[in-house]
C-alpha angles and dihedrals in degrees: 000000000000116000109246113254117240129187110275122230116259119265089238086071092053107136092192100052089116090069088068089074097098100206105017114134092238091053095046092047088056091048092051093051091049091048091051091056095045095044089048093053101040104030087041090061113107092236096051103085095052090046091050093050091048092049093047092045091054095043094051100032115147090224097054111124114270101220110203144167125229123232126168096336099320135093114219122207139171111219136190129181137146093288094043102044096166091034148235126267102210146155142207136184117275090245092051092046090062093056124089093251111028121203101241123201113206114228099178129003108207096193089057090047091051091051091049098045101029092235125108097230117199117208113241102175141278133247112214125216115242132263104014096028093204095115118065142177101234120206122201133167120225093211107017094265128127094263110091137185117231126216132171110245133189111219095194094054092033092226142107112265110253109236089004129136112304132166132180123250113295142133089259125120127220132203137177120254091173136328093286101033131066127191103227145175125237124255107194115106091241088056094057131087121241086262090060098250126121117287098182132054118207138183109235118200124210113261094024130100120261092237089057094056117128115253113228103165139025137187131196123276090243094052120099098240149302125254137188135193138176113220131186126211103185104312094334115108121207128185111211123194127189133197100204108206096184138328093294105029134060145153114233125206139185114224103219125206087250090064094252117135103214118197114234104232100233128118121276093249097055114146142177097036127179135167112224134159094342089310125116106212118202146162131206133225094211130026114283130183111215120220090259090056097258110150106222112198132193114267090029130103126225138179141208134193100260098184091051090051091050091051099043106020088229127122105218132166119005116207126207108234097174127007120219119260132191112279092352116123137179113249097181150309130247132173141201121197093278108018138055117212125205116203109201142171123225108192089335093310120116130243135165127212123194120214131200129193115213132155092356093303138103125235123189135192135163121257110239097245130145114281135225097036142077109293118187136173106245094187143340119201105232093198097035144034105261121112132168134197135202125220128189144136134185093282104027119080116237120271135186118227113198134198129181093189108058096278098309096112118035131194131174104233101168132035124174112227117246111274097193140017105271096172096098093044134089132197116215138175121218138167131231125200111237125214094271093044098261114143111236117199121217139173128231126197115188144127114302092227097048110143105163132042116279136189103288132190117211116197128194146163115170106179152093091024090286115148125217107221134186111275140168114244116183095192091052089047094052101037100037118011098043089057090063096261127134132234126209126189116194123208096206127172117275090055128092101247092116103024134259096328091058091052095044091053089073101036123129109316090018093059092110088070090069091051092047089049091054092047089049092054091048091052092046090052089054092044090055090053095243091124142351121237088254092053095044116100126184132208135185139154135213104342084005087057089058086051095054091041090056091044090055095052098037101038111019089149092065098061142057097197136012128204115193111187127192087331142180106230111147099066093173090063104028094108090056092061109073126273092014095105088068091071100057091108087061103041109012135245116292090202089068113078095223094051091041088057095062094036090052090051093066110014102132098209093060093044100058105133122203089203098052124103101234122184121232112297133202118193121190135185144147130248090218095048104129095173102056111021116239089228090083096062093036094055094044093052090048093049093047090050094046088051089059100259097141094175089074117115127187131194128179121191109218094205131047131041135249095312096040093244121177129043114031094214097075089042091053091046094053092044091052091048092053092053091046088051093051094045093049093047099043106033115104089015096089 
């Protein structure tokens, strides 16, 4: 039975507003007291140490797959293990990469850099300079958050370029225009959007100050951000600019040599774009009729003659590259020099199609990859012909399938060893009927001979058009499945499992659909006898933390344990906590009465009920998280505890950002604590 919805108290009456001050002494004192209690309970459990060692061993194992991308004869990889806690950026030759033990050349040792500079730098990526690719703009975060410092780096000398390009930590991106010019984003407060992202794009010349760079493009203060990218199609260089209105809408421009920024005449919600053989390939999130009358539909792919448009300014014939099909969605596009690859999902199972462009026509054929699993494109060499694919499912360790000839000849070059005994297990796909009748698919991994309910973990996300796909997880296998427990993964609306329409069905005022879907899966799992309500735990992070937070307050009777990770929970104030304003296209604007009405209806923080019978709860966050503010989790834990829910635990990691990047040790510790929490809460309740 759903708990009746009552009017939440106004945020002005919030007694825990002080916990939003990320680094205030009072807030951090509260955090340290909470951590002490949680660590005492969970790390004090007899099973914790073995779980921690197992998690750390698997996260830092020498035989983990080194996933890499090829560029001009080398495969580049970022690697972490017990010895290299912050990691090595390294490379090897393509031939060596294919061997069992590649001969790696270290480019930059981040542990050594941390020792030298006294900052635990976290690698965030590097943009290479065409056509030699030896110079790069290296990004690294000082605390594991999204904001990164940029420095020019020489791969051949393995050193930072003295007097080279350098910019302080920010959420800006940088790209090479040429060896002496960088396309950059502005840093001054006036040049940021209300979400805290760049609002102005500039051209920054070597030898000049960043603040003296020349502006070439601006967005509005209320927009999400601006972006810029230099793309090559053969030897043709194009400078793309984007005014991102929100997460799902943008205006794209081409920066012409004349200095003109010409708007590309495509709809605001264009998606899945790629430039290939003079064609601009694109998809749409909602139906759009092109000027030539072509009806472009979601989950399809279309193309236009980009060079002709540049020359004439006219948008002429639109070609259909891939027609939509039922429950088939586009997962992404990648290209080599001569082929375009479409990664797609067919009923949440991966496939890849390779496309050629010859004599002004498209030809398509499937890549001969394994079926009935999660297939991804690991890399595609933009200036070459190599491409690699990943394959996995819940019970099959990940592998890398490599091709040097655009997907024609395939060879498995890397396979991760089995991390747990999968022989007694089975992976199944079921459907649950949601409140409005929509059928919601979900996966179950459990023992083949299971007869009675067992402790079961249900995981969900349901937002931002992000799909949850089958994947092998050694830690989950060892710490959960090998103990006879079950794992369930729900493909609820709001995600991207079935394309834009699946996502849009849970946008803004329709958000309750995602929560109802998750509840329906939970009920179906119990109905099938896989678990009882008391032995069913749930877990979700970020938007998934909102999902599990709502599940706690709306349906406490359905669950025996709840894990809420790096969550959004105060939906009436989320836009006040940077960069929350960037998500209004997903959730709505609480400053508008109509939006506030639906946000108030489910916002977990305002619906904590002292009289409810809540199961044990574990909330986690990070002090350095600059994507979802730690205030959400802090305030929710404080309110639950104040309301008398003593089985509420809170843990805040003091290093690492939203994704817990950086040293694997704290990641392993937190993972082990979560499985200890679940086992304690759900065992003997089946």
